[in-house]
N, C-alpha and C positions, 0 to 999 in steps of 0.2 A: 709208760707202756701204751702207747699208740699204737693201735689195731688197724693193719691196712684195708680197706674198705672192697670187700670182693663180691661180686656177684652170684649167688651162690646156685641160683636156680634161673632158669630160662623157660618160656613156652606158660605153660599154664599154673595157675593157682597153686600155692603148697602151703601146709598150715605152717605157716613160719615164713616162708618164700625165701629171702634172703637172711635170714635168722637175726640176731641181736649182734649188729653192728659197731655199737658206737663204744669206743675206749674209756676206760680201761677195762671193759667185760665185753667182751665178744663173745655171741655165742652162735652157734648153726643151727637150722629146725630143719625138720623132716620134711621131705618132697612128699606130696600127693598130687594124684593124677585128677585132672580137671572132674571126672566123672565123680571122683570121693569127695569134691569139694560139695557140689551140690547135695549128696547124699548126708553128708555131715551137716550141713545147714538146715535141711530138712528135720534131720534127727533133733535138732537142738532148739530151732525155732519153736516148735509146736507143742514142746514139754509144757504142761499144765505145773501151775506153783501147788507146794504142798498144803494140804487143808489145813486152814487156821481155824486155832482155837476160837472160842464161843465169847468173844470180848464184845465192847461197845466204846465207840468215841466219846471221851471223855467230855461232859458238860458242866460249865460252871453252874452251880446252884443246887444242881441234881445230888440227892442223898441216896450213894449205892448201898446195897444190902453186903454183908459179911460173905469175903469169896470172889466177890466181884472182878472181872479183871478188864480194865479199860485200857484204851490207847489213847495217849497224851497228844492229839492232833499237832501242837507246837512243835515236839522234837520226833515223832514217829514212834516212841518207845511206850512200853506197855507194863503196867503197875496193876498189883493185885492190892484188894484190901484185905489186910489182916487182921486189923481192929477197927472197931465201930464205937461210937458214941450213944449221945441219946435218940439220936435221927440217922443213925448209920453210920454214913461218913462225913455226916455235919457237914454237907459243901465243902468239903474240905479239896486242897489242889494237891494232887499226887506228887508232883515236884516239891514242895514246902513240908507237908504233913506229912514224916517220915514214921510217925507214931501209927499212923493210918496204912499209909501205903507202905509197900515194897517193890522195889525193879521185879519184873517176871521177864520171862518170854512167852510167846503163842505160840510154838510149835514142838514143845517136849521139853524133857529134861537134856539139856547140855551133855554129849558123851564125857567119856574119861578123856581128860586133859583139858576139860571145859572149852573143846571147840564150839562155833556156834553154828557148822554144819552136822548135823547129824550122819549116819552112816546110811541112813534109807534117803535123806537128799542128797547126797554124795551119789548114790547108785542113779538116781532119778536123774542127775546132770550127766553122769556119763555110764547110759546102759549097754554100751558094746565096748568098753573098753578091755585094755590088753589085762589080764589077770595079773600081772607084774606090778601094777599101780595101785596097791591095796590101800584101803581105808586106815586101816592100822599103821600101815608105813608111813602115812601123811601126819596121822595122830602123834607117832611118837616123834616124828621128824622136828612138830611142832615145840616138844621140850627144849630144843636147842634154840629156839628163838621166841621165848615164852609172851614176849609183847605182839605178836602177830596176832592179827583178828580180836585185840584184846582192849585197846586204848581208844579213848574217845565216847567211850557209851555205847550201849548195844545198837543204836543205829549204825554208826560206823564202822563198829564190829561186821556187821554182816555185809555192808558196803566191801569191807576189806577184803573179806574171804570171797564175795561175787568176783570181786576184780582179780583178786589173784589167779583162781580156778578157771574164769573167761579168758584170761591172756594164757593160762597153759594148756586150753581148749586149742587155741589157734597155734599155739607151738608144735601139738602133739595128733593134730586130726583127732581131737575128743579123746587122749589118753591113748589111741591105737598105736603110737610109735614111741620105742624105745630110742632106737638108735637111728642117727640121720640116712635117711634113704637114699643118697648119691653117694655112692662108694667110691666115685671119682675124685671126690672131695676130701677121703678120709686122711691122705697124706698131707694137708695144705695146712694146717693148723698150729704151724710151729715155727715159732719165732725167737732168736733169729732162726732162719728157715738153714734146715740140716743139721741142728744139732739136737734133735728127739730122738736119735738112734731107731731104733725099731716102734717105740711108743707111738700110739696115734690117738690124737687130741679132738677127732671129731664131736659132732651133737649129741649129748646125751642126755635122758631123762624130761624131767617135768618142763622145763626150760631151755632143752638142748644146750648143757653149759658144753662150750668149746674152746680151744686154744690152748695152749701149752700152761702159759702164765697164769688162766682162770683155774684150771685144775689146781696149781700151786697154790692160790689165793685162797680157795675154797677149800681145799685141805688142810692149808694153814689154820684157817678159822675154825675149823669143825675138827681137826685134832686128828685127820686122815692124812695119809703117804697117796694122795689121789695123782699126784704127779708120776708115782711109780708104777703106781695100779689103777689107771684112770677106768678101766671096764669094772670098778664097783659101781659107779653110778649107772651102769646098764643091767648089773646082778644084784643088788641090794635096795629093795624099794625104798628102805627108810634114809638110806645115804641118797639115794636120788631123790626124794624128795628133799632131804637137806640143801642137797644145792641148787636148788629150786627156792627155797628161803631165803638161804643166804644171799643172792642176786636180789631177792625183792626185797631185804630188809638193809643190805647194807650199800646197792650198787647204785649209781646214778646214770650208766653211760651217757648220752648225749644230753640228759635233762640237768636241772638244779636241784631236783630232790629226789630221793630213793622213790620206788613205786608204794610202799609202807608211809612215808611221809606225804606224797603226793596225795591219799587217801585220808588220812589223821589229819593232817592240817590243810590241807588245800579243798580235801573233799572234790576232788577233780580226777574221775578215771582217765580223762585224755593224756592226764600226764604221766600213768602210769605206762601206758602205750609209749609217749615219748621216750621214756626210760629204757624199755624194752626195745624196742624198733624204731624208734623215731626218723633216724635218716633214711628209712625207706618210706613210712607210711605216712607222717605228718608232713602238713602242706605239701601232699603229692597227688599225682594225678593216677589213674588206668589201675593197676593191680594192686601197688601200695595202697592208694585209696580204699580200694574194695578190701584190703586188709585191715584195713582201720574200721570201716564199718562190721565187716565180721565182728571183730572184738566186742564193740559195742552192742550187736546184735545178743550175742553169747552174755554179756555182762548185764542186760537189762531181762535175760530169761533167766540166769541163777538170780537175780536180785530178787526176782517174781518167787523163784522157788523157796526163798530165806524170808519173803514177806517183807521186804522191805523197801522203799523209794529209791530208784537208782540215784538220784541228785540230777544236779546238771554237769555242764564240764565233761561232755562226753568222748568228744573229738579232739584232735589236736592238728 
């Protein structure tokens, strides 16, 4: 199901510009005016990290008191001292002495569904989002893909959540847009051409699902008839988020790994860009290169909010 490569936008930057063009999962992305771009970048680039809990960096040989939360520098994860011996933690290593230490987080209890991003953090990331994109809808959608932001330990889980939401930011103008803005393209996403009747498969949702065959594939995976009712992606928040997670967890685009695999196995944010819009942004110049840089900016901002180091390999 090779998709033809179409230049979906011309002129100024758009939140997604040419969309996701890599076969077999081609997506459209919303258009935004150049003025909106600077506003979006300003809104996301200066956001401050969420307040951290009262933790200290673990140091070998130090005896900690009951209830102390430490950050373990080799892996960046947090541990709480839940049992003590003669001398407090007795100089134990949190990754070895599991009777003394238990893994914990440093920004509150995870919400319903165990998602590593709290609703407060989500609101901080997207303060001006369209009300359609609800946190509850995202958490509900995660139930369809329970391994999302759950594999590889707390650090990788937070990095993956930051990576997913950073890419969503780029595709939707910080969750402002539900439908592809360039209505002139709305009838173009049909293959073979002329076989879609009166149905339109333009970009909708957090990763702007496009093309009839992608609606069919996503719908089949989710148990939904999206081919017959594509507007479910623009009218049901949970379904809309589900389609974004479907792509993230199962589709490779022009890359060798799905975005999920890129974060869990490779710890490479840049490879998520390659899977989503690599044909336009990777090894590119001009607008495509700037889009890639934008995604990296969003990723680092969101990683800061989630109190996790972003790691390396942030470009493609």
